[in-house]
N, C-alpha and C positions, 0 to 999 in steps of 0.2 A: 504494500500500500504506500509506504513512504517513498519507494522507488518510483512508483507511478506519479505521485505528486511532484517529485523532483523533476521528472522528465517533462511534466506538463508546464511547470514554472519555467524550466530552461527553454522550452519551445517558445513560450510567450516572450521571454527576454530576448531570445535570438531573433525572433520576428521583428521586435521593436528596434533592435540594433540594425537589422538589415534595412529597415525602412529609413532609419535616421541617418544612415551613412552617406546618403546622397543629398546635395544641396546646390543652390544656385551660386555660381562663382562670379559671373560677370554678365553685363548686358550693354548693348549699344543701339543707337537708332540713326536712321538716315532719312531725311526728308527729300524725296525725289520730285517734289513739286506737286504731284498729284496724289501721292500716297506716302505714308510714313512706314518705314520698314524697321521692325525691331528684331534684333538678333540676341538670343539668350544662350548662355553656356552653363552647363552643370559639370559636376566632377565625374560624369560617366553614366548618369541616369538614362535609361533607354526604355522605349515602349515594349521591347521584347521581354522586359522583366516587370512590366505593369505600370510604368511611370508615364504621366502626362503633364503638360504645362498648360495652365489656364491664365489668360490675360484679360483683365478688366480695363477697358480703354478710357474710362473716365467720362464717357458720353452716354452711358446707359447700356452700352453693348459690350459683349465679351466673346472670346473665342477659346476653344480648347483643342489642342493638337497633340499627337503622340510625341513624346520626348525623343530627341535624336541624341545619340551618344556624343556627338561633337557639338553641333550648333543647331538650334531650333529657331525657325524664322516665322514671325507674324507680319502680316501686311494689313494696314487699315487706312481707310479714307475718311477724314473728318469733314463734316458738312459746314462747320463754322470755325473761324479763328478764335483763339482764346487759350486760357490756361487749363490744363487737365492734370488730374492725379491718376497715375497708372499703378495698378496693383498686379503683381505677378505671383502665381502660386504653383509650386511643384507638388503634384499629387501622386500618391500611390493608390491606385483605384480611386475611391472617393475621399480618401483621407489626405489632408494637407500635411506635407512633410516640411516644406520651407516656403517662405514668402518674401517678397521685396516690394517696397513702395517707392516711387520716384516721380518727380514732376515733369511735365512736358508743356512747353509754350509753343503753340502751333500758330505761325504767322500766315501760312498759306502763300501761294504764289500762282501765277498763270504762266503756262508754257506757250511760247510763241515760236512757231517754226516756219521755215520758208524753203523754197526750192531754187537751186542754181542750175541752169540748164543751157545747152547750146541750141540756139534758135535756128536750126537748119532750114526750116521752111520760111524764115523771115516774115512770120505773121504775128509775132509777139504773143503766141499761145503755146503752152507746153502740150504738144499733141504728137500724134504718130509721126515718126521720122526724127523727132528731137531726142536727145539723150542727156542725162545728168552730167554736169561738169565733173572732171577728175583732176581739178587743180585748186590750189589754195586761193581763198578770197578773204580780204580783210574788210570788215563792215563796222561802221560807226553806228552806235545806238543813241538816238535822241529822244528826249521826253520833255514836253512843254517848251520846245524850242532850244533846249540845252543838250549838248553832248554829254552823256553820262557814262558811256562805256564803249569799249572796242571788243568785238568778237571775231571769231574765225570760222569760215565755212569751207567745205570741200565740195560735196555734191548737194548738201543742204546746209542750212544754218538754223541755230536754235538759241533761244534766250529765255531765261527764267526771270519773269517780271515780278517784282515785289508789289503786293497789293493787286487791286483789280479796278476796272473801269478807267484806266489810264491809257492815253494814246501814245504809242511808240512808233517811231519811224526808223528805218534801217537804210543807211546810205553806203554805197560801195565806195571804199577808199582806194583799193588796189586789188589787182588779181595777177595771175601768172602772165609772164611775157607772151605776147602774141595774141592776146584776147582783149576785147573791149566790150563793155556792157552796152546793150542796144534797147532793152525792154525792161521797164519803161525808159524813155529817153532821159529822164532825170536821174536814173539809177537809184531811185528811192522807192521803197514800199512801206506800208504802214499797217498797224493792227491795234485794236483796243483789247487790253488784257482782260481776261475773265477768270474769276476765282476758281481754282482747282479744276481747270479744264485746259485743253489744248486748242489754241487758236492759230489759224493759218495767216501768215503775212503775204501770201501769194507767191509768185514766182518771178525771179530776176533772170532775164535772158542775156546771153552773150553771143558774140560772133568772133570767129577767128579771123584776125587781120594780118597774120604773120606772112611775110613775103620771103623769108629765108628759112633754111633748114639746118638744124644742128642736132645730130643724134649723139647722145652721151651714154656711156656704160658706167653703171655704179655697182660696186661690189660690197657684199657683206659676208665676211668670212669668219668662221669660228672653229679653229683647229683645237681639238681636245685630246687628252691622253688616250681616250678610248674611241674616238671617231672624229669625223670632219663634216661640217655643214657649210655650204656656199650658196648664197643667193645672189643673182645678178638681176638688176633692174635696168631696163632699157627705156630711155625717154627721148622724146623729139620735141622740137619747138615749132614744128610745122603742122598745118592742117592737111597737107597733102599726104596721102597714105604712102608708106614706104614698106618695102619687102627686102629681106636680107638674111644674113646668118650671124650667129653668135657662137664663138668658140672659146673654150677655157681649157687650160692644161693644169691639172691638179698635181700637187706634189706626190712623187712616187711612194712616199711613206704610207699613203692611205690607199687601200684597194677601193675601187669605185663600186657602189651599191646601186641605189636608185638615182636616176638622173632626169628622166623624161626626155632625154635626147639620144643621139647616136653615139655610142662609145667606141673608141679606137685606142686601146691602151689607156693612157691617162688623159687622153683628149676627149672632150665631149662637144658635139656640134648640135645646134638647134637651128631650124629654119623658121623664121617668123614672117607674118603677113599683117598688113593693115596697122602698122605702127603710126600713130599720130600723137599730137600734143595732148590729147585727151584720152588716148588709149595706150598707156604704157604697157610694157611686157615684163613679166617676171619669170625667171628660170632658176632651177635649183639643182644641187648636187649633194648627195649623201655619201660619205666615205666611211668605211669600217675600220676595225682594229688593224694596225700595221702587222705585217707578217712577222716582224721581229718582236711583237708584243706591244704593250702599252708604251706610248711615248712619255717622256718626262716633262713636267712643267718647266718652261724656260727654253725648250727646244724651239727651233724656228722652222717654218715651212715657206715654200715659194710657190705662188700661184699666179698664173698669167691669164689674161683674157683679152678678146678683141671682138669688135663687130665690123661687118663689112662697111666700106665707105660708099655712101649713096651720092650719085652725081649731083652737084650743086651745094654740097655741104659747106658751111661757112667756117667750121672749125673741126679739124680731124684729130687734134691732139687728145680729145677726150673719148676717142674710139677704142683705146687700149688701156690696160692697166697691168702693172707688175706689183704684186703684193707680197711683202715679207711679214709674216705674222708669228706671234709667240704662242706656243702651245699652252692651253689652260688646263689646270688639273680637273676642274669641274666643268660640267656642260649642261647647266640648267636651260631647258628650252624656252623659258621665260626670262628675257634678258633686255638690257639696254646697251647700246653702243654709241660712241661719239666719234665724229671725224671733223677736223683732225684730232689725233690723240696727243696727250702729253702737253708740252709747252706751246702756248699761243700768245699772241699779242692782245692787249686791251682793245676792245672793239671788234675783235675777230668774229666772223660768222661761224657758228658751230652747227653741225648737222647731227641730230639725234634720231636713232632708229630704235623703236621698242618692239620686240618680237614676243609673240605669245603662242602657246600650243596647248591644245586640249589633250592631256595625257590620260584622261579617264576612259571609261568603257561605255559612255553614253554621250550624245550630242550636248554641247553647251548652248543653252537657249539664249542667254544674254551675257555679254562680257563688257566690262568697262575698265578703263585704265586711269588712275589718278597720278599725275606728276606734279608734285609741289616744286615749282621752279626755284632753283638756287637764287639767293639774294643778289648774286653778282651777274645775273642775266637780265637783259632788258626785255621785259615781257611785251612791250609795244612793238618789238621787231619780229615777233613770232610769225612764221609763214608755213602753212601746211604744204608739204611736198608730195606725199604719196600715202594712200591708204589701200590696203588689200580688200577691204569691205566697206560698205556704206556705213556712215557713222554720223553722230551728232557730236559737236564740240562745245563744251561749256567752259566759261572762265569763271572760277570761283575765287574766294579770298579767305585765307586762314584768319579767323577772327583774333587769334592770339599773336601770331608772328607778323601778320599783314602780308605774307608772301602770297603770290598768285598761284592758284592750283588749276591746272588744265585737266578737264575730264573728257577723255575720249570714250564715247558711249556707243556701243554696238548693240542696239536693241534687236531682238529676234534674229540674231546672227545665225543661230542653229549650226554652230561649228561642229563638223563631224568628229568622231572619236578616233582612237588609234587604229581602228580597222581601215582607215582611209589615209595612209601616209601621203604626204604632199598636199592634202586637202584639209588637214586638221590643225593648220597654223595660220597666222596672220601677222601683219606688221603695219605700224604707222611710222612715218618719217616726217620730221619738221625741222626747219631751220630757225635759229634765233641767235642774236648777237650778244657777246659779252659787253658789259658796260664799258664806257670809254674812260672813266676816271679811276680805273683799277691800278693798283701798284704791283710792281714785280714781287712775285711770291704769293700773291693772292690766289686762292684756290676756288675752283668751281666744281663741286661734287654733286652728282645727280643720280637719283634712283627713282623707280616708279613702283606703284602697287597695282597688281592685276587681279581683278575679281571675276571669277567664273560662277555665274548664277548666285546661289546663296552660300557658297563655300567661303572659307576664310581667305583673307587676302594672301596673294603670293607676291612676295617682294623680289624685285630683280636685284642683280648685282649693282654695285656703285661704280660709276665712271668718273674720272677726275681730270680736269685740266688745270695747269698752273700758268699764271701770267708771267711772261718773260722767258728768255732763253737760258738754259743752264750754262755755266762757265765752261764746262767740258762736255763734248759730245763723243760718246764712245762708238767704236766700230761694231758692226753687227756680225760680220762673218770672219771665220778663220780660214786659212792660216794667216796670222799677222805677217806683214812684209810682202805678200804677193801683190797687194794693191794698197798704195798709200796716197792720201789726199791731204792737201794743205793749201793755204791756211784754213783753219776751221775754228771760228766762223770766217767766211770769206765775203768780200764786198763786190768786186767787179770780175774777178777771174779765179779759177780753181786750178791748181796744179795737181797732176796725178802722175804716179810712177808705178810701173809694172815690172816686177823683178823677173818674170818668166816670159817677157815679151819676145817674140821672134818675128823676123822679117818675113813677109809673105803670108802669114796667117790672117784669117778673117777676124781681125781685132776691131771691136766697136764698143762704144759706150752708150748708155741710156740713162737719162736723168728723169726721175719721176717725183711728183710731189707726194705728200704723206697719204693721199687718198689712192695712190697708184696710177694717177694720170700721167702719161708720158708727155714730157715737155721738150726735151732736147735729145737728139740722137746724132751720132757721127762716128767717124772712123778714128782709130788710134794709129798714128803713123810712126810713133817712136816709143821707146821705153819711158820717156817723160814727155808730157804734153800739157799745154795750157788751154783751158776751156773758158770761153767768154760766157759769164752768167749774169752780165749786167742787166739783162732784160727780165730776169726772174724777180718776183716780188720777195720781200723779206719773209723768211719762214724756214721750215725744215724740209730737206730733200734727201733723196737716195740716188747714188750713182752706182751703176752696175757695169762691170767690165769683165768679160770672159768668165762669167759665173760668180765673180766676187762682188760683194756689195758693201758700200760704206755709206754712212749717214753724215750729212754736213748741214750747216746753217748758213743761209744767205742773209747778211745784215742789210 
């Protein structure tokens, strides 16, 4: 009898302990203008063991959902602005286990959106035959006759208006080269904000006016110790459709896997059609683990690429690249890159590329990227360059630091999962200038947060630029002594010496900038030679001679 009582009491105590061991550990909320999204975390409570979360929204309504082991999400739309008291309860069955009460001030806003399109039909109507722009556009936002903000568009533009019943106008300030706005003639559209709803500001039409063609090849390369990823973006400044080829040669350290092109050894060739200023082309290469095993962080790789020259091109120096890259130990598919890397001058234009990949086993319905811009960047110079998918761009402000936050929003992107390699990733690219008043040694560090549906944020790596040039520039390739360059830094000319130079060999040099763009090319006629670099801008460059590479600075 005593044993039975003991077991009964033990069972009750154990059950109470099991229930009480879970509790709410954190919560956060996001107001996306139309709805408020609450995210709640516990220390492991799950619906599979009988746990639920119930939220009282403070307006007389509530919702109960199964607890998720990681993050549980509630979404609620308030009908009125005001202050609300939120109560959150963690339940085991019908029993409350833990609770949390916190305030919410809901100010509400109105979402205003518009379309940016190419008016192919010249009728100032977005209709059949027209298509959405694929270029960056800067737009001024006015209210009551005053300029209150500057926003950025790509194929659409979006603005979160505080309050409702207010008239907003949107005026085009600038767009990508080769285009001019035509509809309406004023380049201005308007809308009246509405509380907690989306209002259209209409469509702004453009026309391509470019009379010249310049095709450029842009590379994004990520060599890792266990694999290799290369993306090539091809752009044009012309409305005239171009057809041609793109070729890349990947370092022999990596065996080629998937390319989407024709492989021949380490060379991959693609044929493209219908390249225009609003129809860029993207190509990719995936490489596997080297036959010698994983590479070490700090190893270097050499990748080259070129695109065919189209008759009438105004600049062919950006049709090729030579890229020397350092192997990274880790290879997170969600990343940020900056070009140029390393040291830059105050006021320099930086190009940021943010890549994201769905590594899950189900499509990602919605994705958005938050980039809190470094204080040493001039937010007013931001210009969209490329996006792999349709997006909305919002400019926000951190209420504490005052820094500008750029929100790249991909609603209903439905990004495929890992079952569709080459289709389960995306990228945004934008340019922005460093501030002019920076001092040597000032740093510009940037990272971004990527959100896949209701999952926790995925932080990218951090990239950093430093203002000013280092006192000493080190060589990249061994053996030392085969190729020597001086002075370094150089002003008007660069001297080079080749220890193994031989008469009659096909000796040549190539100078590229830090993005891999070929700027100078010539023959080497002697073991020592002087090269005129007076036409190069101040910056960092690479010179390659007979397979040896050195880095130098032009003052």
